[in-house]
All heavy atoms as TSV, in Angstrom:
chain	resi	resn	atom	element	x	y	z
A	1	MET	N	N	142.050	-215.348	29.667
A	1	MET	CA	C	141.668	-216.430	30.542
A	1	MET	C	C	142.911	-217.123	31.107
A	1	MET	O	O	142.882	-217.533	32.256
A	1	MET	CB	C	140.788	-217.427	29.801
A	1	MET	CG	C	139.382	-216.901	29.536
A	1	MET	SD	S	138.309	-218.079	28.723
A	1	MET	CE	C	138.056	-219.246	30.012
A	2	GLN	N	N	143.947	-217.236	30.302
A	2	GLN	CA	C	145.170	-217.867	30.795
A	2	GLN	C	C	145.724	-217.116	31.997
A	2	GLN	O	O	146.124	-217.724	32.986
A	2	GLN	CB	C	146.240	-217.918	29.710
A	2	GLN	CG	C	146.016	-218.933	28.654
A	2	GLN	CD	C	147.121	-218.891	27.621
A	2	GLN	OE1	O	147.844	-217.903	27.498
A	2	GLN	NE2	N	147.259	-219.964	26.868
A	3	THR	N	N	145.756	-215.812	31.899
A	3	THR	CA	C	146.288	-215.006	32.989
A	3	THR	C	C	145.447	-215.181	34.236
A	3	THR	O	O	145.986	-215.322	35.335
A	3	THR	CB	C	146.337	-213.520	32.586
A	3	THR	OG1	O	147.104	-213.401	31.391
A	3	THR	CG2	C	146.962	-212.677	33.672
A	4	GLN	N	N	144.142	-215.184	34.094
A	4	GLN	CA	C	143.264	-215.374	35.239
A	4	GLN	C	C	143.463	-216.749	35.867
A	4	GLN	O	O	143.450	-216.879	37.086
A	4	GLN	CB	C	141.806	-215.173	34.833
A	4	GLN	CG	C	141.494	-213.740	34.474
A	4	GLN	CD	C	140.070	-213.565	34.002
A	4	GLN	OE1	O	139.345	-214.530	33.775
A	4	GLN	NE2	N	139.659	-212.329	33.848
A	5	MET	N	N	143.680	-217.764	35.050
A	5	MET	CA	C	143.944	-219.102	35.593
A	5	MET	C	C	145.260	-219.120	36.356
A	5	MET	O	O	145.346	-219.673	37.451
A	5	MET	CB	C	143.982	-220.137	34.464
A	5	MET	CG	C	142.631	-220.432	33.883
A	5	MET	SD	S	142.555	-221.711	32.603
A	5	MET	CE	C	144.165	-221.847	31.935
A	6	HIS	N	N	146.294	-218.506	35.808
A	6	HIS	CA	C	147.605	-218.508	36.457
A	6	HIS	C	C	147.596	-217.717	37.767
A	6	HIS	O	O	148.374	-218.001	38.670
A	6	HIS	CB	C	148.679	-217.949	35.531
A	6	HIS	CG	C	148.906	-218.780	34.311
A	6	HIS	ND1	N	149.061	-220.146	34.333
A	6	HIS	CD2	C	148.988	-218.427	33.007
A	6	HIS	CE1	C	149.239	-220.594	33.109
A	6	HIS	NE2	N	149.196	-219.563	32.281
A	7	LEU	N	N	146.724	-216.710	37.835
A	7	LEU	CA	C	146.621	-215.917	39.065
A	7	LEU	C	C	145.698	-216.571	40.096
A	7	LEU	O	O	145.557	-216.072	41.194
A	7	LEU	CB	C	146.133	-214.504	38.748
A	7	LEU	CG	C	147.110	-213.613	37.998
A	7	LEU	CD1	C	146.451	-212.296	37.621
A	7	LEU	CD2	C	148.363	-213.359	38.831
A	8	GLY	N	N	145.072	-217.678	39.721
A	8	GLY	CA	C	144.190	-218.381	40.649
A	8	GLY	C	C	142.797	-217.785	40.712
A	8	GLY	O	O	142.067	-218.035	41.669
A	9	LEU	N	N	142.413	-216.993	39.714
A	9	LEU	CA	C	141.096	-216.365	39.711
A	9	LEU	C	C	140.023	-217.262	39.113
A	9	LEU	O	O	138.844	-217.044	39.342
A	9	LEU	CB	C	141.145	-215.045	38.929
A	9	LEU	CG	C	142.087	-213.993	39.499
A	9	LEU	CD1	C	142.196	-212.809	38.550
A	9	LEU	CD2	C	141.595	-213.534	40.861
A	10	MET	N	N	140.409	-218.250	38.340
A	10	MET	CA	C	139.465	-219.189	37.743
A	10	MET	C	C	139.766	-220.566	38.312
A	10	MET	O	O	140.922	-220.980	38.361
A	10	MET	CB	C	139.600	-219.211	36.219
A	10	MET	CG	C	139.253	-217.887	35.581
A	10	MET	SD	S	139.411	-217.936	33.801
A	10	MET	CE	C	137.933	-218.836	33.383
A	11	HIS	N	N	138.723	-221.258	38.723
A	11	HIS	CA	C	138.890	-222.568	39.357
A	11	HIS	C	C	138.159	-223.617	38.523
A	11	HIS	O	O	137.005	-223.420	38.151
A	11	HIS	CB	C	138.332	-222.546	40.770
A	11	HIS	CG	C	138.875	-221.432	41.595
A	11	HIS	ND1	N	140.146	-221.437	42.116
A	11	HIS	CD2	C	138.335	-220.257	41.972
A	11	HIS	CE1	C	140.354	-220.326	42.789
A	11	HIS	NE2	N	139.268	-219.584	42.709
A	12	PHE	N	N	138.820	-224.736	38.269
A	12	PHE	CA	C	138.218	-225.808	37.498
A	12	PHE	C	C	138.124	-227.095	38.300
A	12	PHE	O	O	137.654	-228.091	37.813
A	12	PHE	CB	C	139.012	-226.055	36.211
A	12	PHE	CG	C	138.954	-224.889	35.274
A	12	PHE	CD1	C	140.035	-224.030	35.142
A	12	PHE	CD2	C	137.818	-224.641	34.543
A	12	PHE	CE1	C	139.977	-222.950	34.281
A	12	PHE	CE2	C	137.745	-223.553	33.684
A	12	PHE	CZ	C	138.824	-222.716	33.557
A	13	GLY	N	N	138.584	-227.084	39.531
A	13	GLY	CA	C	138.528	-228.258	40.378
A	13	GLY	C	C	137.302	-228.202	41.276
A	13	GLY	O	O	136.261	-227.656	40.925
A	14	GLU	N	N	137.448	-228.784	42.439
A	14	GLU	CA	C	136.378	-228.762	43.429
A	14	GLU	C	C	136.113	-227.327	43.866
A	14	GLU	O	O	137.002	-226.487	43.850
A	14	GLU	CB	C	136.781	-229.607	44.644
A	14	GLU	CG	C	136.992	-231.070	44.324
A	14	GLU	CD	C	135.704	-231.768	43.942
A	14	GLU	OE1	O	134.655	-231.467	44.541
A	14	GLU	OE2	O	135.741	-232.606	43.030
A	15	LYS	N	N	134.879	-227.054	44.303
A	15	LYS	CA	C	134.526	-225.699	44.716
A	15	LYS	C	C	135.349	-225.230	45.911
A	15	LYS	O	O	135.673	-224.067	46.030
A	15	LYS	CB	C	133.044	-225.621	45.062
A	15	LYS	CG	C	132.145	-225.682	43.869
A	15	LYS	CD	C	130.710	-225.484	44.258
A	15	LYS	CE	C	129.838	-225.510	43.014
A	15	LYS	NZ	N	128.442	-225.256	43.331
A	16	ASP	N	N	135.671	-226.148	46.809
A	16	ASP	CA	C	136.443	-225.789	48.003
A	16	ASP	C	C	137.938	-225.708	47.736
A	16	ASP	O	O	138.693	-225.198	48.542
A	16	ASP	CB	C	136.197	-226.801	49.125
A	16	ASP	CG	C	134.746	-226.801	49.566
A	16	ASP	OD1	O	134.067	-225.779	49.372
A	16	ASP	OD2	O	134.292	-227.823	50.111
A	17	GLU	N	N	138.356	-226.225	46.594
A	17	GLU	CA	C	139.779	-226.272	46.253
A	17	GLU	C	C	140.223	-224.923	45.680
A	17	GLU	O	O	139.705	-224.446	44.682
A	17	GLU	CB	C	139.994	-227.362	45.207
A	17	GLU	CG	C	141.425	-227.577	44.816
A	17	GLU	CD	C	141.540	-228.669	43.760
A	17	GLU	OE1	O	140.862	-229.687	43.886
A	17	GLU	OE2	O	142.310	-228.445	42.814
A	18	GLU	N	N	141.174	-224.275	46.333
A	18	GLU	CA	C	141.704	-223.004	45.844
A	18	GLU	C	C	143.054	-223.243	45.185
A	18	GLU	O	O	143.889	-223.950	45.716
A	18	GLU	CB	C	141.861	-222.010	46.985
A	18	GLU	CG	C	140.552	-221.495	47.519
A	18	GLU	CD	C	140.740	-220.294	48.422
A	18	GLU	OE1	O	141.760	-219.608	48.284
A	18	GLU	OE2	O	139.861	-220.080	49.250
A	19	SER	N	N	143.250	-222.635	44.036
A	19	SER	CA	C	144.530	-222.790	43.358
A	19	SER	C	C	145.453	-221.631	43.758
A	19	SER	O	O	145.017	-220.507	43.923
A	19	SER	CB	C	144.343	-222.824	41.843
A	19	SER	OG	O	143.677	-221.673	41.414
A	20	GLU	N	N	146.711	-221.944	43.892
A	20	GLU	CA	C	147.710	-220.946	44.246
A	20	GLU	C	C	148.113	-220.166	43.004
A	20	GLU	O	O	148.292	-220.738	41.937
A	20	GLU	CB	C	148.944	-221.627	44.832
A	20	GLU	CG	C	148.730	-222.182	46.222
A	20	GLU	CD	C	148.549	-221.085	47.241
A	20	GLU	OE1	O	149.294	-220.085	47.192
A	20	GLU	OE2	O	147.647	-221.219	48.087
A	21	PRO	N	N	148.277	-218.862	43.128
A	21	PRO	CA	C	148.725	-218.083	41.966
A	21	PRO	C	C	150.152	-218.444	41.566
A	21	PRO	O	O	151.001	-218.666	42.413
A	21	PRO	CB	C	148.654	-216.637	42.439
A	21	PRO	CG	C	148.239	-216.644	43.846
A	21	PRO	CD	C	147.998	-218.045	44.276
A	22	ASN	N	N	150.386	-218.533	40.280
A	22	ASN	CA	C	151.714	-218.785	39.742
A	22	ASN	C	C	152.140	-217.510	39.020
A	22	ASN	O	O	151.720	-217.257	37.902
A	22	ASN	CB	C	151.678	-219.977	38.787
A	22	ASN	CG	C	153.044	-220.323	38.268
A	22	ASN	OD1	O	153.969	-219.519	38.349
A	22	ASN	ND2	N	153.176	-221.506	37.734
A	23	LEU	N	N	152.953	-216.716	39.669
A	23	LEU	CA	C	153.286	-215.392	39.142
A	23	LEU	C	C	154.290	-215.399	37.995
A	23	LEU	O	O	154.475	-214.384	37.341
A	23	LEU	CB	C	153.783	-214.500	40.273
A	23	LEU	CG	C	152.752	-214.237	41.367
A	23	LEU	CD1	C	153.362	-213.393	42.474
A	23	LEU	CD2	C	151.511	-213.578	40.814
A	24	ALA	N	N	154.914	-216.531	37.736
A	24	ALA	CA	C	155.868	-216.592	36.624
A	24	ALA	C	C	155.152	-216.707	35.279
A	24	ALA	O	O	155.651	-216.238	34.265
A	24	ALA	CB	C	156.803	-217.784	36.806
A	25	LEU	N	N	153.964	-217.287	35.261
A	25	LEU	CA	C	153.270	-217.555	34.005
A	25	LEU	C	C	152.381	-216.429	33.473
A	25	LEU	O	O	152.278	-216.278	32.262
A	25	LEU	CB	C	152.437	-218.839	34.138
A	25	LEU	CG	C	153.249	-220.104	34.380
A	25	LEU	CD1	C	152.318	-221.286	34.609
A	25	LEU	CD2	C	154.170	-220.380	33.209
A	26	PRO	N	N	151.703	-215.629	34.278
A	26	PRO	CA	C	150.779	-214.651	33.705
A	26	PRO	C	C	151.451	-213.490	32.968
A	26	PRO	O	O	150.802	-212.790	32.206
A	26	PRO	CB	C	149.979	-214.133	34.898
A	26	PRO	CG	C	150.748	-214.470	36.091
A	26	PRO	CD	C	151.613	-215.636	35.728
A	27	ARG	N	N	152.709	-213.300	33.165
A	27	ARG	CA	C	153.397	-212.180	32.521
A	27	ARG	C	C	153.381	-212.299	30.994
A	27	ARG	O	O	153.210	-211.318	30.276
A	27	ARG	CB	C	154.846	-212.127	33.046
A	27	ARG	CG	C	155.564	-210.897	32.668
A	27	ARG	CD	C	155.037	-209.732	33.467
A	27	ARG	NE	N	155.349	-208.530	32.735
A	27	ARG	CZ	C	154.619	-207.447	32.727
A	27	ARG	NH1	N	153.549	-207.376	33.445
A	27	ARG	NH2	N	154.965	-206.418	32.026
A	28	HIS	N	N	153.549	-213.513	30.483
A	28	HIS	CA	C	153.607	-213.723	29.035
A	28	HIS	C	C	152.292	-213.342	28.343
A	28	HIS	O	O	152.331	-212.573	27.356
A	28	HIS	CB	C	153.994	-215.162	28.721
A	28	HIS	CG	C	154.115	-215.459	27.269
A	28	HIS	ND1	N	155.112	-214.949	26.478
A	28	HIS	CD2	C	153.331	-216.194	26.452
A	28	HIS	CE1	C	154.948	-215.355	25.241
A	28	HIS	NE2	N	153.871	-216.117	25.196
A	29	PRO	N	N	151.125	-213.837	28.771
A	29	PRO	CA	C	149.885	-213.416	28.093
A	29	PRO	C	C	149.619	-211.914	28.205
A	29	PRO	O	O	149.082	-211.305	27.277
A	29	PRO	CB	C	148.782	-214.209	28.794
A	29	PRO	CG	C	149.453	-215.286	29.535
A	29	PRO	CD	C	150.865	-214.870	29.750
A	30	ILE	N	N	150.009	-211.301	29.313
A	30	ILE	CA	C	149.844	-209.848	29.459
A	30	ILE	C	C	150.715	-209.125	28.436
A	30	ILE	O	O	150.267	-208.186	27.772
A	30	ILE	CB	C	150.166	-209.390	30.894
A	30	ILE	CG1	C	149.106	-209.914	31.858
A	30	ILE	CG2	C	150.254	-207.869	30.969
A	30	ILE	CD1	C	149.431	-209.691	33.331
A	31	ASP	N	N	151.943	-209.572	28.281
A	31	ASP	CA	C	152.844	-208.966	27.295
A	31	ASP	C	C	152.336	-209.170	25.867
A	31	ASP	O	O	152.453	-208.271	25.026
A	31	ASP	CB	C	154.258	-209.534	27.424
A	31	ASP	CG	C	154.962	-209.064	28.689
A	31	ASP	OD1	O	154.506	-208.069	29.289
A	31	ASP	OD2	O	155.967	-209.697	29.066
A	32	LEU	N	N	151.764	-210.340	25.590
A	32	LEU	CA	C	151.215	-210.591	24.256
A	32	LEU	C	C	150.035	-209.670	23.965
A	32	LEU	O	O	149.925	-209.125	22.859
A	32	LEU	CB	C	150.766	-212.046	24.129
A	32	LEU	CG	C	151.858	-213.072	23.916
A	32	LEU	CD1	C	151.264	-214.484	23.933
A	32	LEU	CD2	C	152.566	-212.837	22.600
A	33	LEU	N	N	149.168	-209.484	24.935
A	33	LEU	CA	C	148.025	-208.593	24.749
A	33	LEU	C	C	148.493	-207.145	24.562
A	33	LEU	O	O	147.942	-206.408	23.751
A	33	LEU	CB	C	147.065	-208.708	25.931
A	33	LEU	CG	C	145.728	-208.004	25.786
A	33	LEU	CD1	C	144.982	-208.474	24.545
A	33	LEU	CD2	C	144.882	-208.230	27.027
A	34	ALA	N	N	149.536	-206.759	25.287
A	34	ALA	CA	C	150.094	-205.411	25.128
A	34	ALA	C	C	150.687	-205.236	23.727
A	34	ALA	O	O	150.525	-204.180	23.099
A	34	ALA	CB	C	151.152	-205.150	26.186
A	35	ALA	N	N	151.360	-206.257	23.222
A	35	ALA	CA	C	151.916	-206.190	21.867
A	35	ALA	C	C	150.793	-206.114	20.835
A	35	ALA	O	O	150.882	-205.350	19.866
A	35	ALA	CB	C	152.799	-207.405	21.594
A	36	LEU	N	N	149.735	-206.869	21.050
A	36	LEU	CA	C	148.577	-206.823	20.153
A	36	LEU	C	C	147.950	-205.435	20.150
A	36	LEU	O	O	147.606	-204.905	19.095
A	36	LEU	CB	C	147.554	-207.871	20.576
A	36	LEU	CG	C	146.295	-207.963	19.735
A	36	LEU	CD1	C	146.636	-208.430	18.331
A	36	LEU	CD2	C	145.300	-208.895	20.388
A	37	GLU	N	N	147.843	-204.844	21.327
A	37	GLU	CA	C	147.290	-203.489	21.421
A	37	GLU	C	C	148.152	-202.504	20.636
A	37	GLU	O	O	147.647	-201.679	19.882
A	37	GLU	CB	C	147.201	-203.046	22.881
A	37	GLU	CG	C	146.702	-201.623	23.026
A	37	GLU	CD	C	146.970	-201.011	24.379
A	37	GLU	OE1	O	147.948	-201.418	25.038
A	37	GLU	OE2	O	146.216	-200.115	24.754
A	38	GLU	N	N	149.458	-202.606	20.806
A	38	GLU	CA	C	150.373	-201.684	20.132
A	38	GLU	C	C	150.320	-201.850	18.609
A	38	GLU	O	O	150.272	-200.866	17.868
A	38	GLU	CB	C	151.796	-201.928	20.625
A	38	GLU	CG	C	152.812	-200.988	20.033
A	38	GLU	CD	C	154.211	-201.263	20.537
A	38	GLU	OE1	O	154.373	-201.632	21.713
A	38	GLU	OE2	O	155.142	-201.114	19.730
A	39	LYS	N	N	150.309	-203.078	18.137
A	39	LYS	CA	C	150.342	-203.343	16.693
A	39	LYS	C	C	149.026	-202.986	16.000
A	39	LYS	O	O	149.022	-202.706	14.810
A	39	LYS	CB	C	150.665	-204.821	16.424
A	39	LYS	CG	C	152.048	-205.218	16.867
A	39	LYS	CD	C	153.090	-204.550	16.019
A	39	LYS	CE	C	154.474	-205.023	16.414
A	39	LYS	NZ	N	155.529	-204.333	15.701
A	40	THR	N	N	147.914	-203.026	16.736
A	40	THR	CA	C	146.616	-202.751	16.118
A	40	THR	C	C	146.106	-201.351	16.407
A	40	THR	O	O	145.017	-200.991	15.947
A	40	THR	CB	C	145.563	-203.770	16.598
A	40	THR	OG1	O	145.431	-203.693	18.019
A	40	THR	CG2	C	145.922	-205.180	16.176
A	41	ARG	N	N	146.870	-200.561	17.142
A	41	ARG	CA	C	146.439	-199.200	17.476
A	41	ARG	C	C	146.132	-198.411	16.206
A	41	ARG	O	O	146.916	-198.370	15.270
A	41	ARG	CB	C	147.521	-198.495	18.284
A	41	ARG	CG	C	147.051	-197.154	18.834
A	41	ARG	CD	C	148.058	-196.546	19.772
A	41	ARG	NE	N	148.152	-197.372	20.986
A	41	ARG	CZ	C	149.295	-197.702	21.561
A	41	ARG	NH1	N	150.432	-197.281	21.076
A	41	ARG	NH2	N	149.301	-198.445	22.646
A	42	GLY	N	N	144.958	-197.812	16.178
A	42	GLY	CA	C	144.536	-197.028	15.034
A	42	GLY	C	C	143.829	-197.832	13.951
A	42	GLY	O	O	143.289	-197.261	13.019
A	43	ASN	N	N	143.839	-199.155	14.073
A	43	ASN	CA	C	143.209	-200.004	13.060
A	43	ASN	C	C	141.971	-200.717	13.586
A	43	ASN	O	O	141.401	-201.547	12.884
A	43	ASN	CB	C	144.199	-201.059	12.549
A	43	ASN	CG	C	145.350	-200.424	11.816
A	43	ASN	OD1	O	145.162	-199.469	11.069
A	43	ASN	ND2	N	146.540	-200.924	12.047
A	44	LEU	N	N	141.592	-200.448	14.813
A	44	LEU	CA	C	140.439	-201.100	15.416
A	44	LEU	C	C	139.306	-200.109	15.619
A	44	LEU	O	O	139.536	-198.898	15.682
A	44	LEU	CB	C	140.814	-201.696	16.783
A	44	LEU	CG	C	141.873	-202.784	16.804
A	44	LEU	CD1	C	142.193	-203.180	18.235
A	44	LEU	CD2	C	141.409	-203.999	16.021
A	45	SER	N	N	138.115	-200.641	15.764
A	45	SER	CA	C	136.991	-199.769	16.119
A	45	SER	C	C	137.232	-199.269	17.540
A	45	SER	O	O	138.005	-199.862	18.309
A	45	SER	CB	C	135.679	-200.545	16.051
A	45	SER	OG	O	135.632	-201.536	17.062
A	46	SER	N	N	136.579	-198.201	17.902
A	46	SER	CA	C	136.774	-197.651	19.247
A	46	SER	C	C	136.331	-198.648	20.310
A	46	SER	O	O	136.941	-198.740	21.377
A	46	SER	CB	C	136.025	-196.330	19.405
A	46	SER	OG	O	134.644	-196.511	19.202
A	47	GLU	N	N	135.304	-199.433	20.011
A	47	GLU	CA	C	134.832	-200.448	20.966
A	47	GLU	C	C	135.884	-201.543	21.172
A	47	GLU	O	O	136.165	-201.943	22.301
A	47	GLU	CB	C	133.535	-201.068	20.463
A	47	GLU	CG	C	132.943	-202.071	21.421
A	47	GLU	CD	C	131.651	-202.670	20.892
A	47	GLU	OE1	O	130.991	-202.047	20.052
A	47	GLU	OE2	O	131.313	-203.776	21.345
A	48	ALA	N	N	136.477	-202.019	20.093
A	48	ALA	CA	C	137.504	-203.053	20.194
A	48	ALA	C	C	138.747	-202.518	20.911
A	48	ALA	O	O	139.350	-203.215	21.732
A	48	ALA	CB	C	137.876	-203.566	18.808
A	49	GLN	N	N	139.117	-201.290	20.627
A	49	GLN	CA	C	140.273	-200.682	21.288
A	49	GLN	C	C	140.028	-200.563	22.787
A	49	GLN	O	O	140.897	-200.865	23.597
A	49	GLN	CB	C	140.571	-199.312	20.676
A	49	GLN	CG	C	141.837	-198.677	21.197
A	49	GLN	CD	C	143.089	-199.440	20.773
A	49	GLN	OE1	O	143.176	-199.941	19.663
A	49	GLN	NE2	N	144.042	-199.535	21.670
A	50	ARG	N	N	138.820	-200.118	23.172
A	50	ARG	CA	C	138.476	-200.001	24.592
A	50	ARG	C	C	138.487	-201.359	25.277
A	50	ARG	O	O	138.919	-201.480	26.417
A	50	ARG	CB	C	137.099	-199.361	24.763
A	50	ARG	CG	C	137.130	-197.874	24.906
A	50	ARG	CD	C	135.792	-197.335	25.396
A	50	ARG	NE	N	134.663	-197.876	24.656
A	50	ARG	CZ	C	134.084	-197.304	23.609
A	50	ARG	NH1	N	134.529	-196.153	23.161
A	50	ARG	NH2	N	133.067	-197.878	22.995
A	51	LEU	N	N	138.030	-202.395	24.581
A	51	LEU	CA	C	138.011	-203.742	25.141
A	51	LEU	C	C	139.426	-204.213	25.474
A	51	LEU	O	O	139.685	-204.721	26.566
A	51	LEU	CB	C	137.348	-204.708	24.159
A	51	LEU	CG	C	137.252	-206.161	24.599
A	51	LEU	CD1	C	136.348	-206.306	25.807
A	51	LEU	CD2	C	136.747	-207.014	23.458
A	52	ILE	N	N	140.352	-204.020	24.548
A	52	ILE	CA	C	141.745	-204.420	24.782
A	52	ILE	C	C	142.356	-203.594	25.909
A	52	ILE	O	O	143.020	-204.133	26.798
A	52	ILE	CB	C	142.587	-204.296	23.498
A	52	ILE	CG1	C	142.148	-205.357	22.483
A	52	ILE	CG2	C	144.072	-204.437	23.795
A	52	ILE	CD1	C	142.855	-205.269	21.158
A	53	GLU	N	N	142.132	-202.286	25.889
A	53	GLU	CA	C	142.691	-201.422	26.935
A	53	GLU	C	C	142.143	-201.783	28.312
A	53	GLU	O	O	142.896	-201.833	29.287
A	53	GLU	CB	C	142.390	-199.965	26.620
A	53	GLU	CG	C	143.165	-199.423	25.442
A	53	GLU	CD	C	142.702	-198.044	24.994
A	53	GLU	OE1	O	141.720	-197.512	25.556
A	53	GLU	OE2	O	143.328	-197.510	24.062
A	54	THR	N	N	140.852	-202.049	28.390
A	54	THR	CA	C	140.237	-202.407	29.662
A	54	THR	C	C	140.768	-203.739	30.171
A	54	THR	O	O	141.092	-203.878	31.352
A	54	THR	CB	C	138.699	-202.476	29.513
A	54	THR	OG1	O	138.222	-201.212	29.072
A	54	THR	CG2	C	138.036	-202.850	30.823
A	55	ALA	N	N	140.875	-204.709	29.277
A	55	ALA	CA	C	141.402	-206.022	29.664
A	55	ALA	C	C	142.833	-205.898	30.165
A	55	ALA	O	O	143.196	-206.478	31.198
A	55	ALA	CB	C	141.332	-206.986	28.485
A	56	LEU	N	N	143.658	-205.137	29.456
A	56	LEU	CA	C	145.051	-204.950	29.868
A	56	LEU	C	C	145.150	-204.263	31.227
A	56	LEU	O	O	145.930	-204.676	32.087
A	56	LEU	CB	C	145.796	-204.112	28.831
A	56	LEU	CG	C	146.714	-204.849	27.899
A	56	LEU	CD1	C	147.314	-203.901	26.886
A	56	LEU	CD2	C	147.765	-205.618	28.618
A	57	THR	N	N	144.357	-203.224	31.417
A	57	THR	CA	C	144.382	-202.508	32.687
A	57	THR	C	C	143.985	-203.418	33.840
A	57	THR	O	O	144.633	-203.443	34.879
A	57	THR	CB	C	143.432	-201.288	32.631
A	57	THR	OG1	O	143.868	-200.427	31.581
A	57	THR	CG2	C	143.420	-200.536	33.943
A	58	GLU	N	N	142.931	-204.193	33.631
A	58	GLU	CA	C	142.467	-205.096	34.686
A	58	GLU	C	C	143.482	-206.187	34.987
A	58	GLU	O	O	143.774	-206.479	36.146
A	58	GLU	CB	C	141.141	-205.729	34.272
A	58	GLU	CG	C	140.551	-206.595	35.355
A	58	GLU	CD	C	139.194	-207.146	34.974
A	58	GLU	OE1	O	138.455	-206.479	34.237
A	58	GLU	OE2	O	138.882	-208.260	35.422
A	59	LEU	N	N	144.045	-206.795	33.940
A	59	LEU	CA	C	145.016	-207.866	34.153
A	59	LEU	C	C	146.292	-207.349	34.816
A	59	LEU	O	O	146.836	-208.000	35.714
A	59	LEU	CB	C	145.347	-208.554	32.828
A	59	LEU	CG	C	144.213	-209.378	32.223
A	59	LEU	CD1	C	144.607	-209.870	30.839
A	59	LEU	CD2	C	143.846	-210.536	33.124
A	60	ARG	N	N	146.759	-206.199	34.384
A	60	ARG	CA	C	147.957	-205.623	35.012
A	60	ARG	C	C	147.701	-205.286	36.476
A	60	ARG	O	O	148.550	-205.525	37.338
A	60	ARG	CB	C	148.406	-204.378	34.256
A	60	ARG	CG	C	149.066	-204.689	32.943
A	60	ARG	CD	C	149.346	-203.438	32.156
A	60	ARG	NE	N	150.157	-203.712	30.974
A	60	ARG	CZ	C	150.211	-202.921	29.932
A	60	ARG	NH1	N	149.506	-201.793	29.898
A	60	ARG	NH2	N	150.963	-203.231	28.900
A	61	SER	N	N	146.528	-204.758	36.752
A	61	SER	CA	C	146.166	-204.411	38.125
A	61	SER	C	C	146.110	-205.654	39.006
A	61	SER	O	O	146.629	-205.663	40.122
A	61	SER	CB	C	144.816	-203.699	38.136
A	61	SER	OG	O	144.354	-203.502	39.447
A	62	ARG	N	N	145.511	-206.710	38.496
A	62	ARG	CA	C	145.430	-207.948	39.276
A	62	ARG	C	C	146.799	-208.584	39.454
A	62	ARG	O	O	147.108	-209.145	40.509
A	62	ARG	CB	C	144.474	-208.922	38.622
A	62	ARG	CG	C	143.043	-208.432	38.752
A	62	ARG	CD	C	142.071	-209.503	38.503
A	62	ARG	NE	N	140.738	-208.979	38.759
A	62	ARG	CZ	C	139.659	-209.694	38.650
A	62	ARG	NH1	N	139.755	-210.953	38.301
A	62	ARG	NH2	N	138.489	-209.164	38.890
A	63	PHE	N	N	147.637	-208.493	38.432
A	63	PHE	CA	C	148.997	-209.040	38.545
A	63	PHE	C	C	149.751	-208.311	39.659
A	63	PHE	O	O	150.403	-208.945	40.492
A	63	PHE	CB	C	149.735	-208.900	37.210
A	63	PHE	CG	C	151.131	-209.447	37.258
A	63	PHE	CD1	C	151.366	-210.803	37.141
A	63	PHE	CD2	C	152.209	-208.598	37.429
A	63	PHE	CE1	C	152.664	-211.295	37.186
A	63	PHE	CE2	C	153.507	-209.078	37.473
A	63	PHE	CZ	C	153.725	-210.444	37.350
A	64	VAL	N	N	149.655	-206.990	39.675
A	64	VAL	CA	C	150.324	-206.203	40.718
A	64	VAL	C	C	149.743	-206.550	42.086
A	64	VAL	O	O	150.476	-206.686	43.065
A	64	VAL	CB	C	150.207	-204.687	40.417
A	64	VAL	CG1	C	150.637	-203.861	41.601
A	64	VAL	CG2	C	151.015	-204.336	39.186
A	65	GLN	N	N	148.430	-206.706	42.156
A	65	GLN	CA	C	147.776	-207.044	43.414
A	65	GLN	C	C	148.296	-208.372	43.968
A	65	GLN	O	O	148.579	-208.479	45.157
A	65	GLN	CB	C	146.264	-207.131	43.184
A	65	GLN	CG	C	145.465	-207.550	44.383
A	65	GLN	CD	C	143.998	-207.762	44.041
A	65	GLN	OE1	O	143.585	-207.630	42.876
A	65	GLN	NE2	N	143.208	-208.054	45.028
A	66	PHE	N	N	148.421	-209.384	43.107
A	66	PHE	CA	C	148.878	-210.690	43.560
A	66	PHE	C	C	150.379	-210.725	43.812
A	66	PHE	O	O	150.843	-211.489	44.659
A	66	PHE	CB	C	148.494	-211.771	42.545
A	66	PHE	CG	C	147.082	-212.219	42.683
A	66	PHE	CD1	C	146.104	-211.634	41.921
A	66	PHE	CD2	C	146.735	-213.211	43.584
A	66	PHE	CE1	C	144.782	-212.036	42.042
A	66	PHE	CE2	C	145.421	-213.614	43.721
A	66	PHE	CZ	C	144.437	-213.023	42.942
A	67	SER	N	N	151.153	-209.941	43.092
A	67	SER	CA	C	152.601	-209.972	43.268
A	67	SER	C	C	153.065	-209.071	44.409
A	67	SER	O	O	154.169	-209.235	44.898
A	67	SER	CB	C	153.306	-209.584	41.973
A	67	SER	OG	O	153.006	-208.258	41.620
A	68	GLY	N	N	152.231	-208.126	44.790
A	68	GLY	CA	C	152.622	-207.178	45.830
A	68	GLY	C	C	152.239	-207.661	47.153
A	68	GLY	O	O	152.721	-207.697	48.184
């Protein structure tokens, strides 16, 4: 959720108010999730592993989309 907020994908203000993406901040939560994936590889159920992999893929893709 932090990464989505930093990229401006989640809004908590007025409906018409758009937040600007802050590309310096989302990198840290993405890196933390990647470290979590690496450290828990082989120790999670296949469903939990897929959840982490899917989240990482989506967040990395959105980060590239906003930074490119």
